[in-house]
C-alpha positions, 0 to 999 in steps of 0.5 A: 500499499505505502509503495502505491503512493510514493511518487504521487501527489496527496490529493491523490494518494489519500483519494487512493487511501479512500478507495482502498479495501485493505483495513491498513489504510485508514490509519495511513491515511489519516496519517498521510492528512496530519503530515500535509497539515503540518507542512501545510502549517509548520513551513507555510509548504503550497497544498496543490506542490506536495508529493509523497516524497518517500512512505515507510512501515518500520518494527516497534515494541513488542509486547508480550502477554500470556493465556492461560492454557489447560493443565496450568499451563500458559501460552505466549500472545506476541501483539507487534506494533509499527509505525508508518513514516510520509516523508513529504516535498513539494513538485519541482517546477519541470521546465519543458524543452522543445524544439521549433519545427 
């Protein structure tokens, strides 16, 4: 999901995430929207020129819990967590060098 939005404009990326059937896209969409708001308010970037430069997911801590089982034993339950990182940048102006015919 994250690889699909890299290099796209922010509004296109949010629209694609909105219509995706994957469960994680809700959290990714909220993270992208938060990054856009931070870029607009803190760094005074133009929203129309923002693109998704990088997007990746990393590991975080693993919370360990135990479930009681038969005969006084216990079975471990591992609850892994992850971090989503979204890096935005302004798109450069593309100069077109045409030829005269």
